[in-house]
C-alpha positions, 0 to 999 in steps of 0.5 A: 385515191390520195390515200392510194397514191401516198401509200403507193409513194410510201410503199414503193419508195425504191421505185421513185428513187430513179425518178427523183434523182433524175429530177433532182439533177435536171432541177439542180442544173437548171437552177444552178444555171440561172444562179451562175448566170445572175453570178457571172454578171453580179461578178462581172459588175463588181469588176468592170465597176471597180474603178468607180466602186467607191463613188456615188455618180460617175460623169462620162463622155461619149460620141458627139454625133453632130460634131463627129467626134468623141466629147471631152471632159475638161475642167469646165465640166468638173467645175460644174460638177464640184459647184453642185449642192450635195457634192461633198468630193470629186475625183477626176480620173486621167493617166497614161501608159509609161514605160517602167526601167527597173533592174529586170529591165524595161515594161509597161505600165497604167499610171493613173493619179490619185483623189484628194480624198482617199476614200475615192480611191478604187483600190486598197492599200496593202502597206505603206502610204500613198503618195503625197510628195511629186515624186512619189508612186503606188504599185500594185501587189502582183506587179510588185511581187513579180518584179521584186519591188518594195517600199522604197524601191526607185522606178525610173519612168519614161512615156511609152510615146518617148522611149528616149525621153528624160526619165522621171525617178519615182519612189514606191511609197505604197503597195495597193491591191490589183484592180480587177477591172478587164481594162486594166487587168494584166497590165502594171498599175501605178498610182501618183498625185496629179503633179506626178501623173498630169505630164504622162496623161493623154490630155486630147479627151480630157479626163477619163472620168469625173467621180462624184461622192455625195453628202450624207442624206443627199439624193442621188436622183436629185443630185443626177437630174440637176447636174445633167440639167447644168451640163446640158445648159452649159452647151456641153453635149454627150457628157452624161451622169449616171449612177454607179449601176447605170455606168456599170451596165453600160460598159458591160454592154460594151464588153458584150456588144449588147449580146448575152451569149453566155445564158443562151448557150447555158439555157440550150443546155439546161433544156438538153437536160430537161429533155433527158429527164423528161424522157427518163421520167416519162419512160420510168412512169411508163413502166411503174404503170405497166407493172401495176396494171392488174393492181389497177385494174383490180381498183376499177373493178371495186369502184374507182373511175378512170378519172380517180385512177389518172389523178392517183398517178398524177398525185404520186408524180406530182408528190415527187415532182415537188419533193425532188425539186425542193432538193434539186433547188437547195443542192444547186444553191449550195453548190454555187456558193461552194464555188463562189467561196472557193473563187473568192480566196484566189487573188485573180477572182477575189471579186466573184460574187454569189447572186441567187436571184428569185427567178432562179428558185421559181423556175426550178421548182415549176420546171421540176414540178411541171416536168414530172407531171407532164412526164406521167400524163401518157402513163396516167391516160395508158393506165385507164385506157384498158378495160377493167377485165382486159387489164386483169390478163396479160397486156398487149405489147405496142409493136409496129402492126398495131395501131399505135405502133404504126402511129408512132413509127410514121411519127418517128420517120418523119422526124428523123427525116425532117431533122436529118434534112435540117442538120444536113443543111445547117452543117453545109451552111455552117449555121448552128441555129438551123442545125441545133433544132435538126439534130434534136428532131432527128434524135427524138425520131430514132428514139421513137423508131427504137424497137425497129433496130434495137431488138434485131441489134440485140438479136444479132449479137445474142450469138456471143453469149451462147457458149457461156451455156444455158445462162448465155442461151436464156439471156440472149432469148429473154433479151429480145422476147419483149422488144418494148421492154428492150427498147426502153432499157436501152433508150436511156443508155442510147441518150447518154452515150450519144450525148457523151460521144457527140461531145467528145467527137464534137471537141476533138474535131473543134480542137483540130479545127482551132489548132490548124487555124491557131497554127495558121494565124499564130505560126510562131510562139515568141519572135525576139528582135534586136534593138534599134539602132543595131547594137550586137546582132544576134547569132546561133549562141543566142539562140542556144542561150534562149533555148536553156531558159526555163519553158523554152522547148526550142529556139531557131536563129534566123539570119537575114538572107536578102531583100526583097521590094523595090521601094520599101525593101523588106528583109528576107529570112532564112530558116533551117530545116533542122529548126523547123520545128518551132513552127506550129504549122509545118507546111509554112517550112520553106522549100529551095527555090521559093519563098514564103510570103505573109497572107495577102500577097498577090504576086506568083513570083518576087525577085530577092537581092542578095550579096551574090546576086538576084534571084526570082522565086515562086510565092508560096503564101502563108496563112498569117498576115504578120509572117516575115518573108522566108527562104530555106537555108539552101536559097539563103546560101545562094543569095549569100546574104544582105547586099554589101551596100545595106551596111547595118548602121543604114539597114535597121534590120538583123537576124531573128530568134524564133522560139516554141515554149512549153504548152499550157503556160498562163499569163502570169508564167508567160510574162515570167517567161519574158522577163527571164529571156530579157535577162539572159539575152541582155535585151529589154522586155519589149524587144520579146514579141510573139503570139503566145499570149494570144494563142494562150487567151485563145486556147484557154477560152477554148478549154473553158468552153469544152469544159463547161459544155462538157460539164454540162452534157455530164449532167444529162449523161448522169441522168440517162445513166439513172434511168438505165439502172431504174429501167433494168431495175424494173425489168427484173422486178416485173419478172419475179415469177419468172425468175422463180420458175427457173429457180424451180426447174433447176437454174441455180442462184449463180446462173439465175445472177449470170443469165440477167447480168449477161442480159443487162450487158447485151442490151448496154452493149448494143446501145452503146454501139449504136450511140458511139456511131450516132455520137460521132456523125452528131458531133462532126456534123455539130463542129461543122456547123458550129465552125464551118464557116470561118474554118476547115473541119475535118472528123476527128474520132478520139478513139481511146475515149470511145473505147472507154465509153463503150466500156463504162457503158457496159460497166454501167449496164452489168452494175445496174443488174447486180442488185436486182439479180442479186434479189431476185436469186435470194427470193426462194422460188415458192415466194416468188411464185406466189408474188404478184 
């Protein structure tokens, strides 16, 4: 029977192509998920650990629970490290924040000391020589390019804690690569000698770390143990000695909170892809076995036993699974390697690292083979469930009235009811862990009950094909003549459409909820404040000048309207209705007689003092804690401005500028915009604040997550479409004699092709419409369960995208029938009637 199985695979290779592609995609997806996860960790390790990448051991301070304070790394600890046998060099790392005043204004930077041994410096020198004198400094390449700094430039710096303190002029002698350490990325990075860096260092907690380079041939573990013992013997608590790998792992745990959420999310979608693949493979094998019922029965009649038939079918599945899994694993590793190679060419992600763990390869291979064999178990059992002579006759379909049909129907209804209950409760409670299994169970139940509603729905819309003549009427009849086949054909497309629509609806709903939440928390992109003490208050002309800067969409001038509060008087600003478009949330625009106050304000009314008198205004609370008291322009005219006794010299408030900037700006473009605004308004960079960076960071995370999830579900959709094409192809092949008979009775080749195409379009259209409705419900409830605990979730349907899904589904159904219909039309009626 092994020879029979091999012969079947060889002679009917085209029938196994779709199964192989489905398994290959699912295995590749699982393998890529594991490789991406391992590579992400390796890349993060490379990034986080860059600060001590050239060291062998790292001495760091932790929290001393006994003293209820953080430990201090001081010279005593450094001397212990220097005195250890086997330690060649030490690097006591310290630094502080400084303000840099160059020709383009004031910016902030991290100033770190450099080691005596340059080999311990964590960044590479691009050009120039590292600082050697007391007034030399090195600067990172990105900051140098952005601010026009080169070798020989002079940078006046002051401590960020004492902006009015004396300046120290530093001369740039080297440009170095920017560190990819997350704690330093996005900041200007300066490096200088100990003498230069010490006055700016925060010495409260001593050194940031002590890095050790060991002599050649010295055991890292031995030095680590000896130094740990020496530190403990000196009575120094909460100071640890770790290897670079151990220190990196500890820091990564701090970044992730000890949780690996990314892996959980990726594996969840890998499970979805495997589930879809299992359904497609099982369905395809069911059709293959059903098509060969007479052939298998004939083998039984000539002496093959039940176990031999089962082993033959399982051997086919095993062979397809092995070959497809190998191809899937190789394709996944190659794809991820290509992505990593591309990322390494980008300056901001040069630390990307490829890591292919053996688990990824073995898990992918095992999952593909086991999944294929398990998916073929039910068809293999069905191949031997009927007596040989009975199998030679036309097989009875599994209908709702049969015992198997009733069991399947009851099981499906139980899953639908139970899963829907879990899904509804998870959405109500805002718990995705409850809603997710509920959605999976209910969807599986719907697929099991599909013979109840898919054929009637196809029959209901079949009248649309009647005006197309005989092919249309035949297509409408044939589409529902075999309910089991109709359900099997539509199930794969139903899976794909439901998944993609669920993602589209969920993404649109999540985007709407996030936008509303972000608009409330960050109502303004950029706020520009004047200097203290007040030198030249802003005017409407400044707003016009700011609006002319590139990437600034709109600018609003907010004059002072009055004061609120008894002891700590807070300035009240006014916003003209014509300028309200700078706000992200239109509900925060004040109306006459009210005052918009920050979140957390308890009072229902407040008294605002103005030059023309006091006014009691009704309080409307905003959703942002940083929102300043705001009134309408009409109310401001009534107040008459700040009381005269509050002169600008005494009262350090002045008008504001609010800016709305272009969407989609990245961090680098935002920093460029900040510098351009500072130059245009003749102010310092630090006077330009706002939420645009925070909003950009949040929206970037949202966009990346949605892109990743959409891509992952797209894989499942591809698998489902492969199943559609395969099922339709096999359905047409099953009806070779029937098609030839129609040809013999007068149906032309064109009419036969049209009939098969219309049949496919009818089934695909019904599956798509039902999948769209189902996916919209799942997407809304999924977004509600994921976001309902911290955001108001309102269903949002992307109608244009849904229309596109319907069009693609119809085209996919039509395309899946083209080649089989062409083969059926090319076959002569005589040869087709002779086929078995």
